[in-house]
C-alpha positions in Angstrom: -202.3 -0.2 88.2 -203.8 -3.6 87.2 -202.0 -5.4 84.4 -203.7 -8.2 82.5 -201.3 -11.1 82.2 -203.5 -13.0 79.7 -203.5 -11.6 76.2 -206.7 -13.5 75.4 -208.4 -11.6 78.3 -207.1 -8.4 76.7 -208.6 -9.3 73.4 -211.9 -10.3 75.0 -212.0 -7.0 76.9 -211.2 -5.0 73.8 -213.9 -6.7 71.7 -216.4 -6.2 74.5 -215.6 -2.5 74.7 -215.8 -2.1 70.9 -219.2 -3.9 70.9 -220.5 -1.6 73.6 -219.4 1.5 71.8 -221.1 0.3 68.6 -224.2 -0.7 70.4 -224.5 2.6 72.2 -223.8 4.7 69.2 -226.7 7.1 68.9 -226.9 7.5 65.1 -228.8 4.9 63.1 -228.0 3.4 59.7 -224.7 2.2 58.4 -221.1 2.9 59.4 -221.1 6.6 60.0 -217.9 8.6 60.6 -218.9 8.8 64.3 -219.2 5.1 64.6 -215.9 4.5 62.8 -214.1 7.0 65.0 -215.6 5.4 68.2 -214.4 1.9 67.2 -211.0 3.2 66.2 -210.6 5.2 69.5 -211.6 2.1 71.5 -209.3 -0.1 69.6 -206.3 2.3 70.0 -206.9 2.2 73.8 -206.7 -1.6 73.8 -203.2 -1.9 72.2 -203.9 -5.4 70.9 -205.1 -4.7 67.4 -204.0 -3.0 64.2 -207.0 -0.7 64.4 -207.1 0.2 60.7 -207.2 -3.5 59.9 -209.9 -4.1 62.6 -212.2 -1.4 61.3 -211.8 -2.4 57.7 -212.5 -6.1 58.4 -215.5 -5.4 60.5 -217.0 -3.0 58.0 -216.4 -5.3 55.1 -217.8 -8.4 56.8 -220.7 -6.6 58.4 -222.2 -3.7 56.3 -224.5 -2.9 59.2 -223.3 -2.1 62.7 -226.3 -4.0 64.0 -225.2 -7.2 62.3 -221.8 -6.9 64.1 -223.5 -6.1 67.5 -225.6 -9.2 67.3 -222.6 -11.6 67.0 -221.3 -13.7 69.7 -217.9 -12.8 71.2 -216.3 -15.8 69.4 -217.7 -14.7 66.0 -216.4 -11.1 66.7 -212.9 -12.5 67.5 -213.0 -14.6 64.3 -213.9 -11.6 62.2 -210.8 -9.7 63.2 -208.3 -12.4 64.0 -206.0 -11.3 61.3 -205.7 -7.9 63.0 -204.3 -9.1 66.3 -200.9 -7.7 67.2 -198.6 -9.3 69.6 -197.8 -7.0 72.5 -195.0 -7.3 75.0 -195.9 -7.4 78.7 -194.0 -5.2 81.2 -192.5 -8.4 82.6 -190.6 -9.0 79.3 -188.7 -5.7 79.8 -187.5 -6.5 83.3 -184.1 -8.1 83.7 -183.6 -10.9 86.2 -180.9 -10.8 88.7 
């Protein structure tokens, strides 16, 4: 199993996955329940964000999913920076001998 050592890489990957999910969502219009669920599920899989916070911040800042999709990765990270959670790596749980 591949473990990312860099938390910034994890965040970037998470944001990319969320962006792809939103971009590929088939329904048009605003933030539908399906789009919200897709973002939440992707966020839960990343383990780096408070997903409720993430969804609320994105929806408040960008009333249209298309507005969010058109942002650069840096702007997306800025929009949800308050929702980042610190995570422990597996190495932190291993004792040294």
